[in-house]
N, C-alpha and C positions, 0 to 999 in steps of 0.2 A: 505494499500500501504505499503510494505516495505522500509525501509531508507537503502542506498546505502551504509551506514557506519554509526558506531558509534553515541553516541550524547557525547560531554564533557560535563564533572559535571557542567560547566557554561551554557548551554543548545545549546554551538554549536554545528554544526555537524563536526566531521575530517572526514568522508570518508575516512577513513583509511590514508589520507595526513600525519599524523604527521608523523609516522615513516617512512613513502619513504623520507619525504622532511629531516628530521633528516639523513636518512640514506644521500643523495645526498649531504647535508653540509661533512658528514664525507669523502665522495669521492671525493669532491671537496679539502676539506682539504687534505686529502691525494695525490692528485695531486698536489696539490700545492709545498706541501715538496718533491717529487720529483723530481719537478720542478727546485726547487731551488737547492737540489740534483745535478741534471745534471748539473746546471752550472761551467763551468770551471773556473781553480783560475782566468783565465786572464778576464774572463765578470765579476768577483767578484772583482777584481781590477779594474776594469773600472767604475764599479757603484761604488765603493768606493770612488775612484779621481773625481767622476763627482761630487758628494756630499760636498767633501770637498771642490772643489773650488766654489760650490755656497755657499759654508759657508764665502769662503775666501774674496766671494766680498761682504760680508754685515759686514765686520770688518775693522777699518780705519787700516792704513798704520801708522806702529811705525817709528818716526824718531829717528836712532841712533846717525846720526851726533850731534858732541860736538867739543867745541875748549876749551882746558884747557889752563889757562897763565901760562908759568913758564918761566925756563933761556933758552933763544934762541942759538940755533936755532931752531923751531917748528919741531919735530916728525910727521910725516904724518901716518896715520897708515889707511888702504882701506881695507874694507871689499868686499868681490865679493862672488855670491853664491845664494842659493835656499831660500825657508820659513825658516828653520830652521836658516841660518844666519842673515835672516832680522828679524828673534823676531816675527815670527808669534806665535799668540796664547799669548804672555806674556801679562801681563795688564802696564808693566813700561817700558820702554826704558831701566831702570838702571839697569834690571834683564838680560839683554842681555850678553852673551861672549863677546861681542866685546867693549862695555860700562864699563864691567868689566875689558877686558885687556884693556884699553884706562888710566883708572883711574889707576889701579895698575902701572904701567910704571911710571902714573907721580909722583905717589906718590914715585916710587922707585927714582927718580934721577932729580926732582923735575923739568927736562925738559917740556917747552909748547910742547903741544899733542893736534894735532886735529885728529880727527874720522869721516872720512866719508863713507857711505854704499850705496850700490847700489845695495845688494841683494832681488832679490821678488821672491817672488811666482812662482814655478813650472820649474824654471830655471834649465836647463840640461849644462852637461859642456861644447857644442856647445852653448848654449845661453849665455854664460858668456864668454866666446871667443866672440861672436857675437856684444851681445849690452852691456858688461859692464865694458871689460877690459879698455878702457878709460880712466875710472875713477885714473888708477892708475898712472897717469903721475906726475913724481917726488916724490911718498912716498916711506917711509922708510921701514916696513911693510904692508904686505899686506897678510889678510886672507882667504883663500879660502875654504868655505865649501859646496861642490857638489856631488855629486854621487847618490843619493838617486832617483832622478829622472828618472837618466839613467838606473837604476835596476828597476824602479818600471813601467816605460814606455819601456821596453825591448829594448833599444836603442842598436844595435848591437855592441859589443866588441871593434870591431877594429874601429867601429867610436868614439866610448869616448877616448881610448886612441890616437888617429890622434888629437882629440880636446885637449886634458890635454897636449899634448906636444906642440902642437901651443899658448895654453893659457899662459903655461912658458913661454915658446921663447919670445909672446909677451908681459907679465909681464915685463921682463927684459929689452926687449926695451925701455920701456915707463918709468920704477920707477927711482927711485934712485940707481946708481952705484953700491951700496951695498944693496940692498935689500934684506931684509930676508924675503921667500915666507913660510907662514905655511899652510897644506895642512888639513883640517879636512877632516878622512875619512869617509867614506860612514857608515851610520849606522845598523844593523842587525835591519831591518824591519821584520825580522823574529819574532821579540819579542816583537813588537809594540801591546798592547793590544787592541786597536782601528781599528785594522783590522780582518777581519773572517778570521775565524781559516783556509779553505782551500786556504784563500790568503796567508796567513804567510807560510804556507807548502810551497808554490812557489815560494816565495821572496827568502828563503834562497839561494839556488843556484844562482839566479840573482845577489843576492848581492856580493854575495863570488868571483865571476867571475870580479866586479866594485873593489874592492877592491882587490884583486891581484893584477889588471893591475895600480891601483894607485901607490900602493906601489913599482911595480918595476918601473913607471916611476918616481917616488922618489927618489929611491935609485940613477938610472940614472941619472936623473939632478941633482944632489944633493942638494933636498929641505927636508923641513923638515914633515910627517906625524903624524898626530896627531891621535891614533888610539880611537877605541869607543867599548873596548871589551862587547863582549853578554853577559858575568858574569854581566856587572854593568850597565845594560839599565833594570832596575827593575823599576815594576809598577809608584813608586815614581818619576822615572826621568820624565817621560810625562805629557806633557798638560792635561788637562781636554777630548782632543779628543781622546785619549790614542795613538799617533802617532806623534807629533810632540814634542819636548822636551821642558819641563816647567822652571820653575825657576830654580829646583837644577840641571838640565839636564844642565844647561848654565852656571853655576857657576862651574859643574863640568868639562864643554869641555874649559871655561877659565883657571881653574887651569892648566891644561893639558897644554894649551898652552902657558902661562906665563912660564912654567918649560923648555920652549926651547928657550926662548929669552932671 
């Protein structure tokens, strides 16, 4: 009786399935690749965000608050914003832009300086207005770092503008009469190496519209915007996730903020 397939060198029968199963595997791989290619930037962005948020839940939140003794009256600095403002992915609060600014101001004039930060991961401009702004009561300097999530989550631009205008008004209502407000502009996420290429390509127009609104509102409201130029967002300014700013990124942001204060 003849066999239905060839015999392998180890004595097992192949029955011709080796070639067919190999072909099936190649077809499956090709199909998987095609499926990935068909995913749009929005879907890839959602997957990236889900992964980042899952990672965020495993990491402790840095406490950026600090009180530095010195000449009275005390100067109060408050930080509002998203994960970048909160120092996410940093290993030491001293690496954060907020701490660097507070310490540099203290060294500049010896004035007692208090820093409190209520920035949190995932915050949009509307979230800052709804959940964080109360912390600026009596503040002399307010640092606002927001916009990336508005772009990433595709928040309608008219909603972003309305929330930003209301946020500035509310800060001025609650903070010291001569409060200095510094808005750190939305970074160009299209150069973030931690995002898939298709996502990066889709992010640039989303970021640019947020940046335009931020600059226009700031000009009309008379507040300072600290831009984050695209050509300075090199790989070394990002943290190890390729998305959030690392220690060098925070150092550069702090320098730009201090130049305005």
